[in-house]
N, CA, C and O atoms as a Maestro MAE file, in Angstrom:
{
 s_m_m2io_version
 :::
 2.0.0
}

f_m_ct {
 s_m_title
 :::
 protein
 m_atom[328] {
  # First column is atom index #
  i_m_mmod_type
  r_m_x_coord
  r_m_y_coord
  r_m_z_coord
  i_m_residue_number
  s_m_chain_name
  s_m_pdb_residue_name
  s_m_pdb_atom_name
  i_m_atomic_number
  :::
  1 25 62.935 19.959 4.659 1 A "ALA " " N  " 7
  2 3 64.032 20.434 5.487 1 A "ALA " " CA " 6
  3 2 63.785 20.116 6.954 1 A "ALA " " C  " 6
  4 15 64.734 19.912 7.711 1 A "ALA " " O  " 8
  5 25 62.540 20.073 7.356 2 A "GLY " " N  " 7
  6 3 62.230 19.726 8.732 2 A "GLY " " CA " 6
  7 2 62.657 18.307 9.072 2 A "GLY " " C  " 6
  8 15 63.126 18.045 10.180 2 A "GLY " " O  " 8
  9 25 62.496 17.382 8.116 3 A "VAL " " N  " 7
  10 3 62.912 16.003 8.330 3 A "VAL " " CA " 6
  11 2 64.436 15.935 8.425 3 A "VAL " " C  " 6
  12 15 64.970 15.226 9.277 3 A "VAL " " O  " 8
  13 25 65.133 16.659 7.566 4 A "ALA " " N  " 7
  14 3 66.595 16.686 7.621 4 A "ALA " " CA " 6
  15 2 67.068 17.193 8.976 4 A "ALA " " C  " 6
  16 15 67.992 16.627 9.561 4 A "ALA " " O  " 8
  17 25 66.455 18.237 9.472 5 A "LEU " " N  " 7
  18 3 66.825 18.793 10.770 5 A "LEU " " CA " 6
  19 2 66.613 17.753 11.875 5 A "LEU " " C  " 6
  20 15 67.447 17.620 12.771 5 A "LEU " " O  " 8
  21 25 65.511 17.027 11.814 6 A "PHE " " N  " 7
  22 3 65.229 15.977 12.785 6 A "PHE " " CA " 6
  23 2 66.331 14.910 12.763 6 A "PHE " " C  " 6
  24 15 66.821 14.500 13.815 6 A "PHE " " O  " 8
  25 25 66.716 14.464 11.570 7 A "VAL " " N  " 7
  26 3 67.752 13.443 11.423 7 A "VAL " " CA " 6
  27 2 69.099 13.983 11.906 7 A "VAL " " C  " 6
  28 15 69.835 13.270 12.588 7 A "VAL " " O  " 8
  29 25 69.430 15.221 11.566 8 A "TYR " " N  " 7
  30 3 70.694 15.807 12.028 8 A "TYR " " CA " 6
  31 2 70.787 15.756 13.544 8 A "TYR " " C  " 6
  32 15 71.826 15.400 14.098 8 A "TYR " " O  " 8
  33 25 69.690 16.115 14.215 9 A "ARG " " N  " 7
  34 3 69.685 16.067 15.683 9 A "ARG " " CA " 6
  35 2 69.897 14.635 16.180 9 A "ARG " " C  " 6
  36 15 70.646 14.411 17.131 9 A "ARG " " O  " 8
  37 25 69.239 13.671 15.540 10 A "LEU " " N  " 7
  38 3 69.357 12.260 15.952 10 A "LEU " " CA " 6
  39 2 70.790 11.751 15.895 10 A "LEU " " C  " 6
  40 15 71.225 10.993 16.761 10 A "LEU " " O  " 8
  41 25 71.515 12.173 14.870 11 A "VAL " " N  " 7
  42 3 72.877 11.656 14.680 11 A "VAL " " CA " 6
  43 2 73.943 12.540 15.327 11 A "VAL " " C  " 6
  44 15 75.137 12.266 15.202 11 A "VAL " " O  " 8
  45 25 73.517 13.598 16.017 12 A "GLY " " N  " 7
  46 3 74.465 14.397 16.785 12 A "GLY " " CA " 6
  47 2 75.082 15.589 16.084 12 A "GLY " " C  " 6
  48 15 76.064 16.149 16.570 12 A "GLY " " O  " 8
  49 25 74.527 15.987 14.951 13 A "VAL " " N  " 7
  50 3 75.030 17.191 14.269 13 A "VAL " " CA " 6
  51 2 74.739 18.393 15.167 13 A "VAL " " C  " 6
  52 15 73.651 18.491 15.736 13 A "VAL " " O  " 8
  53 25 75.702 19.304 15.298 14 A "THR " " N  " 7
  54 3 75.537 20.446 16.199 14 A "THR " " CA " 6
  55 2 75.360 21.781 15.477 14 A "THR " " C  " 6
  56 15 74.990 22.777 16.099 14 A "THR " " O  " 8
  57 25 75.625 21.806 14.154 15 A "LYS " " N  " 7
  58 3 75.479 23.047 13.387 15 A "LYS " " CA " 6
  59 2 74.819 22.752 12.045 15 A "LYS " " C  " 6
  60 15 74.923 21.647 11.514 15 A "LYS " " O  " 8
  61 25 74.138 23.764 11.506 16 A "LYS " " N  " 7
  62 3 73.477 23.638 10.203 16 A "LYS " " CA " 6
  63 2 73.806 24.857 9.346 16 A "LYS " " C  " 6
  64 15 74.096 25.933 9.869 16 A "LYS " " O  " 8
  65 25 73.759 24.679 8.016 17 A "ARG " " N  " 7
  66 3 74.103 25.739 7.061 17 A "ARG " " CA " 6
  67 2 72.951 25.933 6.086 17 A "ARG " " C  " 6
  68 15 72.334 24.963 5.646 17 A "ARG " " O  " 8
  69 25 72.659 27.195 5.746 18 A "TRP " " N  " 7
  70 3 71.615 27.548 4.777 18 A "TRP " " CA " 6
  71 2 72.227 27.565 3.380 18 A "TRP " " C  " 6
  72 15 73.320 28.096 3.182 18 A "TRP " " O  " 8
  73 25 71.517 26.983 2.409 19 A "HIS " " N  " 7
  74 3 71.977 26.954 1.013 19 A "HIS " " CA " 6
  75 2 70.879 27.461 0.095 19 A "HIS " " C  " 6
  76 15 69.715 27.088 0.242 19 A "HIS " " O  " 8
  77 25 71.249 28.307 -0.843 20 A "THR " " N  " 7
  78 3 70.328 28.713 -1.897 20 A "THR " " CA " 6
  79 2 70.489 27.728 -3.049 20 A "THR " " C  " 6
  80 15 71.582 27.216 -3.294 20 A "THR " " O  " 8
  81 25 69.395 27.470 -3.749 21 A "MET " " N  " 7
  82 3 69.424 26.475 -4.817 21 A "MET " " CA " 6
  83 2 69.012 27.036 -6.175 21 A "MET " " C  " 6
  84 15 69.365 26.463 -7.206 21 A "MET " " O  " 8
  85 25 68.282 28.128 -6.194 22 A "GLY " " N  " 7
  86 3 67.739 28.648 -7.435 22 A "GLY " " CA " 6
  87 2 68.742 29.425 -8.266 22 A "GLY " " C  " 6
  88 15 69.754 29.903 -7.755 22 A "GLY " " O  " 8
  89 25 68.451 29.542 -9.544 23 A "ALA " " N  " 7
  90 3 69.303 30.315 -10.444 23 A "ALA " " CA " 6
  91 2 69.180 31.814 -10.163 23 A "ALA " " C  " 6
  92 15 70.142 32.564 -10.331 23 A "ALA " " O  " 8
  93 25 68.008 32.236 -9.741 24 A "GLU " " N  " 7
  94 3 67.785 33.648 -9.431 24 A "GLU " " CA " 6
  95 2 67.230 33.756 -8.019 24 A "GLU " " C  " 6
  96 15 66.028 33.927 -7.816 24 A "GLU " " O  " 8
  97 25 68.122 33.655 -7.057 25 A "THR " " N  " 7
  98 3 67.731 33.671 -5.656 25 A "THR " " CA " 6
  99 2 67.352 35.080 -5.221 25 A "THR " " C  " 6
  100 15 68.015 36.049 -5.592 25 A "THR " " O  " 8
  101 25 66.292 35.191 -4.437 26 A "CYS " " N  " 7
  102 3 65.842 36.493 -3.948 26 A "CYS " " CA " 6
  103 2 66.847 37.060 -2.941 26 A "CYS " " C  " 6
  104 15 67.642 36.309 -2.377 26 A "CYS " " O  " 8
  105 25 66.820 38.377 -2.712 27 A "PRO " " N  " 7
  106 3 67.761 38.984 -1.770 27 A "PRO " " CA " 6
  107 2 67.602 38.486 -0.335 27 A "PRO " " C  " 6
  108 15 68.567 38.494 0.429 27 A "PRO " " O  " 8
  109 25 66.412 38.059 0.038 28 A "TYR " " N  " 7
  110 3 66.192 37.544 1.382 28 A "TYR " " CA " 6
  111 2 66.985 36.251 1.581 28 A "TYR " " C  " 6
  112 15 67.740 36.114 2.544 28 A "TYR " " O  " 8
  113 25 66.804 35.322 0.671 29 A "CYS " " N  " 7
  114 3 67.511 34.053 0.777 29 A "CYS " " CA " 6
  115 2 69.009 34.218 0.514 29 A "CYS " " C  " 6
  116 15 69.828 33.545 1.139 29 A "CYS " " O  " 8
  117 25 69.361 35.101 -0.398 30 A "GLN " " N  " 7
  118 3 70.776 35.338 -0.681 30 A "GLN " " CA " 6
  119 2 71.498 35.813 0.572 30 A "GLN " " C  " 6
  120 15 72.666 35.482 0.778 30 A "GLN " " O  " 8
  121 25 70.809 36.588 1.414 31 A "SER " " N  " 7
  122 3 71.438 37.088 2.633 31 A "SER " " CA " 6
  123 2 71.724 35.962 3.634 31 A "SER " " C  " 6
  124 15 72.557 36.120 4.526 31 A "SER " " O  " 8
  125 25 71.040 34.838 3.487 32 A "LEU " " N  " 7
  126 3 71.248 33.694 4.371 32 A "LEU " " CA " 6
  127 2 72.230 32.678 3.806 32 A "LEU " " C  " 6
  128 15 72.703 31.809 4.539 32 A "LEU " " O  " 8
  129 25 72.545 32.770 2.521 33 A "SER " " N  " 7
  130 3 73.373 31.773 1.852 33 A "SER " " CA " 6
  131 2 74.704 31.576 2.572 33 A "SER " " C  " 6
  132 15 75.486 32.513 2.733 33 A "SER " " O  " 8
  133 25 74.942 30.346 2.997 34 A "GLY " " N  " 7
  134 3 76.186 29.998 3.672 34 A "GLY " " CA " 6
  135 2 76.191 30.246 5.175 34 A "GLY " " C  " 6
  136 15 77.149 29.885 5.857 34 A "GLY " " O  " 8
  137 25 75.142 30.851 5.691 35 A "LYS " " N  " 7
  138 3 75.090 31.156 7.123 35 A "LYS " " CA " 6
  139 2 75.027 29.866 7.927 35 A "LYS " " C  " 6
  140 15 74.273 28.951 7.597 35 A "LYS " " O  " 8
  141 25 75.830 29.803 8.990 36 A "VAL " " N  " 7
  142 3 75.880 28.646 9.868 36 A "VAL " " CA " 6
  143 2 75.387 29.064 11.248 36 A "VAL " " C  " 6
  144 15 75.813 30.082 11.793 36 A "VAL " " O  " 8
  145 25 74.482 28.262 11.804 37 A "VAL " " N  " 7
  146 3 73.978 28.481 13.167 37 A "VAL " " CA " 6
  147 2 73.952 27.141 13.891 37 A "VAL " " C  " 6
  148 15 74.065 26.086 13.266 37 A "VAL " " O  " 8
  149 25 73.805 27.188 15.197 38 A "GLY " " N  " 7
  150 3 73.674 25.966 15.987 38 A "GLY " " CA " 6
  151 2 72.429 25.203 15.587 38 A "GLY " " C  " 6
  152 15 71.476 25.788 15.072 38 A "GLY " " O  " 8
  153 25 72.430 23.920 15.816 39 A "ILE " " N  " 7
  154 3 71.326 23.054 15.375 39 A "ILE " " CA " 6
  155 2 69.984 23.493 15.949 39 A "ILE " " C  " 6
  156 15 68.956 23.290 15.305 39 A "ILE " " O  " 8
  157 25 69.962 24.085 17.132 40 A "ASP " " N  " 7
  158 3 68.715 24.529 17.741 40 A "ASP " " CA " 6
  159 2 68.492 26.026 17.620 40 A "ASP " " C  " 6
  160 15 67.541 26.553 18.198 40 A "ASP " " O  " 8
  161 25 69.347 26.724 16.882 41 A "GLU " " N  " 7
  162 3 69.201 28.162 16.664 41 A "GLU " " CA " 6
  163 2 68.388 28.416 15.404 41 A "GLU " " C  " 6
  164 15 68.157 27.504 14.611 41 A "GLU " " O  " 8
  165 25 67.956 29.659 15.224 42 A "VAL " " N  " 7
  166 3 67.183 30.037 14.044 42 A "VAL " " CA " 6
  167 2 68.025 30.926 13.129 42 A "VAL " " C  " 6
  168 15 68.958 31.599 13.567 42 A "VAL " " O  " 8
  169 25 67.666 30.905 11.848 43 A "PHE " " N  " 7
  170 3 68.346 31.754 10.880 43 A "PHE " " CA " 6
  171 2 67.783 33.170 10.904 43 A "PHE " " C  " 6
  172 15 68.526 34.139 10.750 43 A "PHE " " O  " 8
  173 25 66.470 33.291 11.098 44 A "VAL " " N  " 7
  174 3 65.790 34.582 11.208 44 A "VAL " " CA " 6
  175 2 64.743 34.440 12.303 44 A "VAL " " C  " 6
  176 15 63.995 33.463 12.335 44 A "VAL " " O  " 8
  177 25 64.694 35.417 13.197 45 A "SER " " N  " 7
  178 3 63.752 35.365 14.322 45 A "SER " " CA " 6
  179 2 62.383 35.897 13.942 45 A "SER " " C  " 6
  180 15 62.268 36.892 13.225 45 A "SER " " O  " 8
  181 25 61.348 35.230 14.427 46 A "GLY " " N  " 7
  182 3 59.980 35.679 14.238 46 A "GLY " " CA " 6
  183 2 59.738 36.980 14.986 46 A "GLY " " C  " 6
  184 15 60.419 37.285 15.965 46 A "GLY " " O  " 8
  185 25 58.759 37.742 14.512 47 A "GLY " " N  " 7
  186 3 58.412 39.008 15.140 47 A "GLY " " CA " 6
  187 2 59.319 40.151 14.736 47 A "GLY " " C  " 6
  188 15 59.329 41.199 15.381 47 A "GLY " " O  " 8
  189 25 60.085 39.954 13.667 48 A "THR " " N  " 7
  190 3 60.996 40.994 13.201 48 A "THR " " CA " 6
  191 2 60.650 41.403 11.774 48 A "THR " " C  " 6
  192 15 59.932 40.695 11.069 48 A "THR " " O  " 8
  193 25 61.161 42.533 11.368 49 A "ASP " " N  " 7
  194 3 61.082 42.968 9.972 49 A "ASP " " CA " 6
  195 2 62.451 42.738 9.359 49 A "ASP " " C  " 6
  196 15 63.442 43.336 9.780 49 A "ASP " " O  " 8
  197 25 62.496 41.879 8.374 50 A "TRP " " N  " 7
  198 3 63.742 41.434 7.753 50 A "TRP " " CA " 6
  199 2 63.957 42.254 6.492 50 A "TRP " " C  " 6
  200 15 63.147 42.199 5.567 50 A "TRP " " O  " 8
  201 25 65.039 43.011 6.450 51 A "HIS " " N  " 7
  202 3 65.339 43.852 5.301 51 A "HIS " " CA " 6
  203 2 66.821 43.726 4.944 51 A "HIS " " C  " 6
  204 15 67.623 44.597 5.280 51 A "HIS " " O  " 8
  205 25 67.177 42.641 4.263 52 A "PRO " " N  " 7
  206 3 68.574 42.457 3.881 52 A "PRO " " CA " 6
  207 2 68.975 43.401 2.754 52 A "PRO " " C  " 6
  208 15 68.124 43.945 2.049 52 A "PRO " " O  " 8
  209 25 70.258 43.583 2.597 53 A "GLU " " N  " 7
  210 3 70.790 44.403 1.510 53 A "GLU " " CA " 6
  211 2 70.283 43.877 0.170 53 A "GLU " " C  " 6
  212 15 70.302 42.669 -0.067 53 A "GLU " " O  " 8
  213 25 69.837 44.756 -0.693 54 A "GLY " " N  " 7
  214 3 69.338 44.379 -2.011 54 A "GLY " " CA " 6
  215 2 67.840 44.184 -2.087 54 A "GLY " " C  " 6
  216 15 67.275 44.142 -3.179 54 A "GLY " " O  " 8
  217 25 67.184 44.064 -0.934 55 A "ALA " " N  " 7
  218 3 65.730 43.903 -0.921 55 A "ALA " " CA " 6
  219 2 65.078 45.270 -1.022 55 A "ALA " " C  " 6
  220 15 65.516 46.218 -0.371 55 A "ALA " " O  " 8
  221 25 64.048 45.376 -1.824 56 A "GLU " " N  " 7
  222 3 63.361 46.645 -2.005 56 A "GLU " " CA " 6
  223 2 62.543 47.038 -0.792 56 A "GLU " " C  " 6
  224 15 62.360 48.225 -0.523 56 A "GLU " " O  " 8
  225 25 62.044 46.046 -0.054 57 A "GLU " " N  " 7
  226 3 61.236 46.339 1.121 57 A "GLU " " CA " 6
  227 2 61.455 45.279 2.190 57 A "GLU " " C  " 6
  228 15 62.026 44.221 1.923 57 A "GLU " " O  " 8
  229 25 61.004 45.568 3.383 58 A "SER " " N  " 7
  230 3 61.121 44.620 4.488 58 A "SER " " CA " 6
  231 2 60.087 43.512 4.351 58 A "SER " " C  " 6
  232 15 59.004 43.718 3.802 58 A "SER " " O  " 8
  233 25 60.435 42.343 4.855 59 A "MET " " N  " 7
  234 3 59.503 41.233 4.952 59 A "MET " " CA " 6
  235 2 59.226 41.036 6.440 59 A "MET " " C  " 6
  236 15 60.155 40.842 7.224 59 A "MET " " O  " 8
  237 25 57.951 41.084 6.832 60 A "HIS " " N  " 7
  238 3 57.643 40.821 8.234 60 A "HIS " " CA " 6
  239 2 57.710 39.321 8.477 60 A "HIS " " C  " 6
  240 15 57.036 38.544 7.801 60 A "HIS " " O  " 8
  241 25 58.515 38.923 9.431 61 A "VAL " " N  " 7
  242 3 58.713 37.513 9.755 61 A "VAL " " CA " 6
  243 2 57.830 37.176 10.946 61 A "VAL " " C  " 6
  244 15 58.033 37.690 12.046 61 A "VAL " " O  " 8
  245 25 56.853 36.314 10.723 62 A "SER " " N  " 7
  246 3 55.904 36.002 11.788 62 A "SER " " CA " 6
  247 2 56.319 34.789 12.620 62 A "SER " " C  " 6
  248 15 55.833 34.614 13.738 62 A "SER " " O  " 8
  249 25 57.212 33.950 12.088 63 A "ARG " " N  " 7
  250 3 57.666 32.768 12.833 63 A "ARG " " CA " 6
  251 2 59.178 32.635 12.685 63 A "ARG " " C  " 6
  252 15 59.765 33.166 11.743 63 A "ARG " " O  " 8
  253 25 59.797 31.932 13.610 64 A "ASP " " N  " 7
  254 3 61.227 31.668 13.521 64 A "ASP " " CA " 6
  255 2 61.516 30.786 12.314 64 A "ASP " " C  " 6
  256 15 60.754 29.864 12.022 64 A "ASP " " O  " 8
  257 25 62.613 31.062 11.610 65 A "PHE " " N  " 7
  258 3 63.067 30.210 10.504 65 A "PHE " " CA " 6
  259 2 64.254 29.402 10.986 65 A "PHE " " C  " 6
  260 15 65.383 29.891 11.002 65 A "PHE " " O  " 8
  261 25 63.996 28.159 11.380 66 A "GLY " " N  " 7
  262 3 65.067 27.256 11.780 66 A "GLY " " CA " 6
  263 2 65.524 26.400 10.614 66 A "GLY " " C  " 6
  264 15 66.556 25.733 10.686 66 A "GLY " " O  " 8
  265 25 64.739 26.425 9.528 67 A "HIS " " N  " 7
  266 3 65.079 25.709 8.298 67 A "HIS " " CA " 6
  267 2 64.257 26.314 7.165 67 A "HIS " " C  " 6
  268 15 63.306 27.060 7.401 67 A "HIS " " O  " 8
  269 25 64.633 25.986 5.943 68 A "ALA " " N  " 7
  270 3 63.891 26.439 4.778 68 A "ALA " " CA " 6
  271 2 62.540 25.723 4.751 68 A "ALA " " C  " 6
  272 15 62.419 24.649 5.339 68 A "ALA " " O  " 8
  273 25 61.535 26.269 4.101 69 A "PRO " " N  " 7
  274 3 61.515 27.483 3.297 69 A "PRO " " CA " 6
  275 2 61.311 28.738 4.146 69 A "PRO " " C  " 6
  276 15 60.695 28.699 5.211 69 A "PRO " " O  " 8
  277 25 61.833 29.823 3.654 70 A "ALA " " N  " 7
  278 3 61.699 31.106 4.343 70 A "ALA " " CA " 6
  279 2 60.455 31.859 3.884 70 A "ALA " " C  " 6
  280 15 59.971 32.742 4.592 70 A "ALA " " O  " 8
  281 25 59.937 31.520 2.710 71 A "HIS " " N  " 7
  282 3 58.766 32.209 2.146 71 A "HIS " " CA " 6
  283 2 58.207 31.369 1.011 71 A "HIS " " C  " 6
  284 15 58.837 30.402 0.583 71 A "HIS " " O  " 8
  285 25 57.040 31.727 0.523 72 A "GLY " " N  " 7
  286 3 56.453 31.034 -0.615 72 A "GLY " " CA " 6
  287 2 57.382 31.084 -1.816 72 A "GLY " " C  " 6
  288 15 57.918 32.146 -2.133 72 A "GLY " " O  " 8
  289 25 57.582 29.977 -2.481 73 A "GLY " " N  " 7
  290 3 58.450 29.912 -3.650 73 A "GLY " " CA " 6
  291 2 59.919 29.738 -3.313 73 A "GLY " " C  " 6
  292 15 60.759 29.676 -4.210 73 A "GLY " " O  " 8
  293 25 60.233 29.659 -2.042 74 A "CYS " " N  " 7
  294 3 61.631 29.474 -1.601 74 A "CYS " " CA " 6
  295 2 62.103 28.095 -2.025 74 A "CYS " " C  " 6
  296 15 61.409 27.103 -1.807 74 A "CYS " " O  " 8
  297 25 63.288 28.030 -2.634 75 A "ASP " " N  " 7
  298 3 63.838 26.731 -3.042 75 A "ASP " " CA " 6
  299 2 65.163 26.463 -2.346 75 A "ASP " " C  " 6
  300 15 66.041 25.800 -2.897 75 A "ASP " " O  " 8
  301 25 65.301 26.977 -1.144 76 A "CYS " " N  " 7
  302 3 66.529 26.794 -0.365 76 A "CYS " " CA " 6
  303 2 66.484 25.473 0.404 76 A "CYS " " C  " 6
  304 15 65.462 24.788 0.445 76 A "CYS " " O  " 8
  305 25 67.620 25.139 1.007 77 A "MET " " N  " 7
  306 3 67.720 23.939 1.824 77 A "MET " " CA " 6
  307 2 68.740 24.170 2.929 77 A "MET " " C  " 6
  308 15 69.469 25.161 2.913 77 A "MET " " O  " 8
  309 25 68.787 23.259 3.878 78 A "ILE " " N  " 7
  310 3 69.830 23.286 4.893 78 A "ILE " " CA " 6
  311 2 70.673 22.032 4.783 78 A "ILE " " C  " 6
  312 15 70.227 21.017 4.247 78 A "ILE " " O  " 8
  313 25 71.893 22.104 5.291 79 A "SER " " N  " 7
  314 3 72.749 20.934 5.368 79 A "SER " " CA " 6
  315 2 73.460 20.939 6.702 79 A "SER " " C  " 6
  316 15 73.485 21.952 7.402 79 A "SER " " O  " 8
  317 25 74.036 19.803 7.051 80 A "ALA " " N  " 7
  318 3 74.837 19.737 8.265 80 A "ALA " " CA " 6
  319 2 76.115 20.536 8.024 80 A "ALA " " C  " 6
  320 15 76.683 20.507 6.932 80 A "ALA " " O  " 8
  321 25 76.550 21.238 9.043 81 A "ALA " " N  " 7
  322 3 77.799 22.003 8.951 81 A "ALA " " CA " 6
  323 2 78.774 21.436 9.972 81 A "ALA " " C  " 6
  324 15 78.411 21.188 11.122 81 A "ALA " " O  " 8
  325 25 80.008 21.236 9.543 82 A "PHE " " N  " 7
  326 3 81.022 20.672 10.440 82 A "PHE " " CA " 6
  327 2 82.149 21.636 10.646 82 A "PHE " " C  " 6
  328 15 83.096 21.332 11.372 82 A "PHE " " O  " 8
  :::
 }
 m_bond[327] {
  # First column is bond index #
  i_m_from
  i_m_to
  i_m_order
  :::
  1 1 2 1
  2 2 3 1
  3 3 4 2
  4 3 5 1
  5 5 6 1
  6 6 7 1
  7 7 8 2
  8 7 9 1
  9 9 10 1
  10 10 11 1
  11 11 12 2
  12 11 13 1
  13 13 14 1
  14 14 15 1
  15 15 16 2
  16 15 17 1
  17 17 18 1
  18 18 19 1
  19 19 20 2
  20 19 21 1
  21 21 22 1
  22 22 23 1
  23 23 24 2
  24 23 25 1
  25 25 26 1
  26 26 27 1
  27 27 28 2
  28 27 29 1
  29 29 30 1
  30 30 31 1
  31 31 32 2
  32 31 33 1
  33 33 34 1
  34 34 35 1
  35 35 36 2
  36 35 37 1
  37 37 38 1
  38 38 39 1
  39 39 40 2
  40 39 41 1
  41 41 42 1
  42 42 43 1
  43 43 44 2
  44 43 45 1
  45 45 46 1
  46 46 47 1
  47 47 48 2
  48 47 49 1
  49 49 50 1
  50 50 51 1
  51 51 52 2
  52 51 53 1
  53 53 54 1
  54 54 55 1
  55 55 56 2
  56 55 57 1
  57 57 58 1
  58 58 59 1
  59 59 60 2
  60 59 61 1
  61 61 62 1
  62 62 63 1
  63 63 64 2
  64 63 65 1
  65 65 66 1
  66 66 67 1
  67 67 68 2
  68 67 69 1
  69 69 70 1
  70 70 71 1
  71 71 72 2
  72 71 73 1
  73 73 74 1
  74 74 75 1
  75 75 76 2
  76 75 77 1
  77 77 78 1
  78 78 79 1
  79 79 80 2
  80 79 81 1
  81 81 82 1
  82 82 83 1
  83 83 84 2
  84 83 85 1
  85 85 86 1
  86 86 87 1
  87 87 88 2
  88 87 89 1
  89 89 90 1
  90 90 91 1
  91 91 92 2
  92 91 93 1
  93 93 94 1
  94 94 95 1
  95 95 96 2
  96 95 97 1
  97 97 98 1
  98 98 99 1
  99 99 100 2
  100 99 101 1
  101 101 102 1
  102 102 103 1
  103 103 104 2
  104 103 105 1
  105 105 106 1
  106 106 107 1
  107 107 108 2
  108 107 109 1
  109 109 110 1
  110 110 111 1
  111 111 112 2
  112 111 113 1
  113 113 114 1
  114 114 115 1
  115 115 116 2
  116 115 117 1
  117 117 118 1
  118 118 119 1
  119 119 120 2
  120 119 121 1
  121 121 122 1
  122 122 123 1
  123 123 124 2
  124 123 125 1
  125 125 126 1
  126 126 127 1
  127 127 128 2
  128 127 129 1
  129 129 130 1
  130 130 131 1
  131 131 132 2
  132 131 133 1
  133 133 134 1
  134 134 135 1
  135 135 136 2
  136 135 137 1
  137 137 138 1
  138 138 139 1
  139 139 140 2
  140 139 141 1
  141 141 142 1
  142 142 143 1
  143 143 144 2
  144 143 145 1
  145 145 146 1
  146 146 147 1
  147 147 148 2
  148 147 149 1
  149 149 150 1
  150 150 151 1
  151 151 152 2
  152 151 153 1
  153 153 154 1
  154 154 155 1
  155 155 156 2
  156 155 157 1
  157 157 158 1
  158 158 159 1
  159 159 160 2
  160 159 161 1
  161 161 162 1
  162 162 163 1
  163 163 164 2
  164 163 165 1
  165 165 166 1
  166 166 167 1
  167 167 168 2
  168 167 169 1
  169 169 170 1
  170 170 171 1
  171 171 172 2
  172 171 173 1
  173 173 174 1
  174 174 175 1
  175 175 176 2
  176 175 177 1
  177 177 178 1
  178 178 179 1
  179 179 180 2
  180 179 181 1
  181 181 182 1
  182 182 183 1
  183 183 184 2
  184 183 185 1
  185 185 186 1
  186 186 187 1
  187 187 188 2
  188 187 189 1
  189 189 190 1
  190 190 191 1
  191 191 192 2
  192 191 193 1
  193 193 194 1
  194 194 195 1
  195 195 196 2
  196 195 197 1
  197 197 198 1
  198 198 199 1
  199 199 200 2
  200 199 201 1
  201 201 202 1
  202 202 203 1
  203 203 204 2
  204 203 205 1
  205 205 206 1
  206 206 207 1
  207 207 208 2
  208 207 209 1
  209 209 210 1
  210 210 211 1
  211 211 212 2
  212 211 213 1
  213 213 214 1
  214 214 215 1
  215 215 216 2
  216 215 217 1
  217 217 218 1
  218 218 219 1
  219 219 220 2
  220 219 221 1
  221 221 222 1
  222 222 223 1
  223 223 224 2
  224 223 225 1
  225 225 226 1
  226 226 227 1
  227 227 228 2
  228 227 229 1
  229 229 230 1
  230 230 231 1
  231 231 232 2
  232 231 233 1
  233 233 234 1
  234 234 235 1
  235 235 236 2
  236 235 237 1
  237 237 238 1
  238 238 239 1
  239 239 240 2
  240 239 241 1
  241 241 242 1
  242 242 243 1
  243 243 244 2
  244 243 245 1
  245 245 246 1
  246 246 247 1
  247 247 248 2
  248 247 249 1
  249 249 250 1
  250 250 251 1
  251 251 252 2
  252 251 253 1
  253 253 254 1
  254 254 255 1
  255 255 256 2
  256 255 257 1
  257 257 258 1
  258 258 259 1
  259 259 260 2
  260 259 261 1
  261 261 262 1
  262 262 263 1
  263 263 264 2
  264 263 265 1
  265 265 266 1
  266 266 267 1
  267 267 268 2
  268 267 269 1
  269 269 270 1
  270 270 271 1
  271 271 272 2
  272 271 273 1
  273 273 274 1
  274 274 275 1
  275 275 276 2
  276 275 277 1
  277 277 278 1
  278 278 279 1
  279 279 280 2
  280 279 281 1
  281 281 282 1
  282 282 283 1
  283 283 284 2
  284 283 285 1
  285 285 286 1
  286 286 287 1
  287 287 288 2
  288 287 289 1
  289 289 290 1
  290 290 291 1
  291 291 292 2
  292 291 293 1
  293 293 294 1
  294 294 295 1
  295 295 296 2
  296 295 297 1
  297 297 298 1
  298 298 299 1
  299 299 300 2
  300 299 301 1
  301 301 302 1
  302 302 303 1
  303 303 304 2
  304 303 305 1
  305 305 306 1
  306 306 307 1
  307 307 308 2
  308 307 309 1
  309 309 310 1
  310 310 311 1
  311 311 312 2
  312 311 313 1
  313 313 314 1
  314 314 315 1
  315 315 316 2
  316 315 317 1
  317 317 318 1
  318 318 319 1
  319 319 320 2
  320 319 321 1
  321 321 322 1
  322 322 323 1
  323 323 324 2
  324 323 325 1
  325 325 326 1
  326 326 327 1
  327 327 328 2
  :::
 }
}
């Protein structure tokens, strides 16, 4: 996903979208599904406790998530958004 983000910037894409890919997506990734942010913005900010609806507990986010993966075993991706 980092390479895709690099290419999007090169060709002038200004927005990106988060996509879930798995059959049984976790509540953390499900909360991001379809979210659109600016190409240089993050989906989840580092230094926060992320507790989306449906999650049993918070996940401490230590770094900014500007692209997938959001956690170990994450099978999400980003795409250009127009």
